[in-house]
N, C-alpha and C positions, 0 to 999 in steps of 0.2 A: 512633362505631362501637364503641369499647372499652366504653363504658357500656352500649350496647345488647347486646353479647355477654355482659357480666356479668349483665344482667337475664335474658337467655336461660338462662344457667347456673342462676341462682336459681330461675327458673320450673321448670326440669327437676328441680332438687333438691326443691323443694316438692312437686311431683307425686309423686316417688318416695317421699318421706316419708309421704305419705298412702296411696299404692298399696301400700306395704310392709305396711300394717296390714289390708288388705282381706281377706286369707285368713281372719283370725279372724272378721270379721263374716260372711263367706260361710258358714263352717263352722257358726256359730251359727244362721243362717237356714235352712240345709239341713235342720235338724231339723223344721221346719214347712212349708217351701216346696220346690217343685221348682226345679231350676236355671233353667228357662225363666221361671218366675214371678219369681224374684229379678231376672233380667235385665230383664224387661218393666217391673216396678215401678221399678227404679232409674233406667232411662233415660227413662221417662215423667216421673218427678220431675225428672230432669236437664233434659229438654226444656223443661218449663214454667218451671223456674227461669231458664233462659237467655232464654226469651220474656219473662218478667217484668222481668229486668234490662235487656234491650235489645230492646224491642218494635218492631223495624224489619224490613223484608223486603228480600231481594235483588231488585233490579229486573229484571234480565235476565241470563240465562245462555245460553251456546251449548250445542249438543247434546253436544259433547265435554266441556264443564265439568260439565254435569248428570250425564253418565255417570261422570265421575270421583268426584263426590259419592256417587252410588249405590254404586259399587264400594267406596269408603271406608266407607260406612255398613254395607255387607254384611260387609266384612272386620273392621273395628275395633270395631264395636258388636255386631253379631249373631253372626257365626261365631266370632270369637276367644273371647269370653266364654262362649259356649255350650260350645265345646270344653273350655275350662278348667274350667268348673263341672261338666260331666259327667265329666271326667277325675278330679275330686276324689272322685266316688262310686265309682271303680274302683281308684284307686291312692293311695299316700301323698302328702301335701302335699310331703314332702321330695323325692320323685322329680320332681314337677311343678316345684318351685323350681329344681332343677338344669337340667331340660330347657328350661324357658322362658327360662333365662338365656343360651341360645345365640342368642336372637333378635337381639342386636346384631351378632353375627358374620354371620348371614344377611342382616340389613339392609345391612351394609357391602358384601357381595357384590352384592346387588341394586342398591344405589345406584351402585356402580361400573359396573354393566352398563346401567342404565336412566335414570339422571339425567344430564342434560347442562347445563353442563359437569360432567365426572365428579368425584365426591368421591374424592380420591386416598387410597390406603392405603399405609402404610409399615410397616416391621418392628415398630416399637414398639406398633402397634395389636394385632398378633398376639401379641406377648409379653404385653401387658396382658390380652388375652383368656385366655391360658393361666393366668396368675397368678390372675386373678379367678375362673375356673372352679375352680381348685384350692381357693381359699378357700370358694367356694360349696359344693363337695362336703364339705369339713370341717364347714361349718355345718349342712348338711341331713342328713348321715348321722352326726352327732355322737352316739356312744353307741348307735347302732342299726345293724342289718345292712341291706345293700342288698337290697330285695325287688322284683323285677321283676314288673310286671303288664302283659302285652302290650297289652291293650285301652286301659287308662288311659295308659300311657306313649306309645303311638302317637298317642292323642288330644292329649297334651301336645306332642309333636313337631309335629303338625299346627297346633296353636295358635301355636307359635313362628314357623312359616313364615307363617301368616296375619297375625300382628302385624307381621312384617317387610314384607309387602306393604302393610299399612295405613300404615306409616311412609313408604314411598315415595310412596303416593298423597297423604298429608298434605303432603309436601314440594311436590308438584305443585299442590295446592290453595293452598298458601302463595304460589305465583307468580301466583294470580288477583288478588292485591292487594285482597282483601275483608277487612272487620273479622273478627277471629278468632272472636268470639262468634257472629257470623252464620254463618260457615262451619262452625263446630262444631255449631250448631243444625241446619243443613242436613244434616250427616252423621248426627246423631241421628235426624232425620226418616226418612231412608232405612233406618237400622238398625232402627228400630221397625217400619217397613213390612215389612221382610224377616222380622222376628220373628213377625209375626202368623200365618203358616202353621204355625210350630212350636208356637204356642199350641194350635192345634187337634190337632196331631199328638201332643202330649204331655199331653193332657187338662188344660189350664189351668183353674184354679179361682180365683175371686175370693172368698176367705174373709176377710171384714173382721175376724172375731173374732180372727184371729191377730195383727192389728195392735193389738189391745187390750193385748197383753203389751208392756210397756215395752222389754224387751230387743229384741223384733222391730222395734218402731217406731223405736227409736234406731238400730239397725243398718241398716235400709232407708233412713232419712233420711241417715245417714252415707254410704252408698253412692251415694245419689241426688244429694245436694247437694255433698258433698265429693269423693268418688271419681269422679263422673261429670261434673256441671256444671262444677265448679271445675277439676278435674284435666285434663279433656280440653281445656279452653281453655288452661291453662298449658302443657300438653304440646305442643299444636299451635302455640302461640306459640314455644316453644323450638325446634321443628323448623323453623319459618319463619326464625328468626334464626340458629341454629347449624348447621342441616342435619340430615338424617335420621341420619347415622352418629354424630356427636358426641352428639346427644340420646339415641339409643338406648343408648349406653354406660352411662347412668345406671341402666339396668335391672339392672346388676350389683349395685346396692345393695339391691335388694328383699329377698333372703334375709337379709341382715344386719339390716335394719330389722325384718323379721318376727321374728327371734330376739330383738332388743332389746325389741320390743313384748310378746312372749310372756313375757319375764322380768319386765317391769313390770306387765303386766295379769294374766297367769296365774301369776305367781310361780314360773316355772321356774328351775332351778338354772343358775348360770353355770359353764361348764367351760372348761378350757384350750383345747380344740379349737374351741369357739365363738368365743373371743377371737382365737385364731390365724387362724381362717377369716375373721373380720371384718376383721382387719388386712390379710390377703392380698387380700381383695376391694377394699378401699380403695386399696391399692397398685396393683392391676390397673387400677382405674378411672383413677387419675392417670397411669399409663403410657399407657393408650389415649387419654386426653384431652390428652396433652402436645402442645406446638406442633409437634413433629416429625411428627405425623400430619397431613399436609396435608388440609385440607377445603376444597374449592373448590366453592362453591355456584353 
């Protein structure tokens, strides 16, 4: 059990290490692609990667199980990423980074209400949340002023709520005792299915010439293979082992990883506030993850 939980934590950490770099790839791709096009291409790539790696099918599902997969695909694949990508076109990435980071808090509340047996919450979870959010604010607004954009910020809040619902649904799917790759692929299938109407709504275009540019090809493959196929499997596995609350806490690390990646890739300047914010974020994560926060799956 200890080894299994350690593997779950490593899976969550690996996921966040990759997801923390996706803002950069998405920003690059938004120069040539619409948000819905990025979504469609990355999850189509992810779906076929999972199909290639594990070419088996789920034999039989109940109506309730099928509905759960459909809801997870709609929330975690279609709606969440669509809201996040559209929000990026309206507001600053720093705003989104802070707002999305409330997802673990929302997940904890929903898990307490809807998952049985309940995932217990204790005071150190809330203390860790406050410390981590303080660090995230320092990171995201380092050297800049807070600029509110009602449309973009509301979309980011909506994305945080949607991701929390996805986490709860993923925990329920984990109880179906199916191979994680199969269940993830099923979720992708429904996500892509729900995405199709938005392709028509937002004038989807298949311009293969854009993929001739190496930066576009590299970034879409990175999002499709790494951030979608691999990360959704590892994230769903972590939720299955650790529970929705403990896994979602790793989201606190995303802004810190984004900052570190920006320093390494974009050669941005290291500042005292970014260092302090990163330290606070890590402390907040450890406080929330400590054993005193009971998690009863």
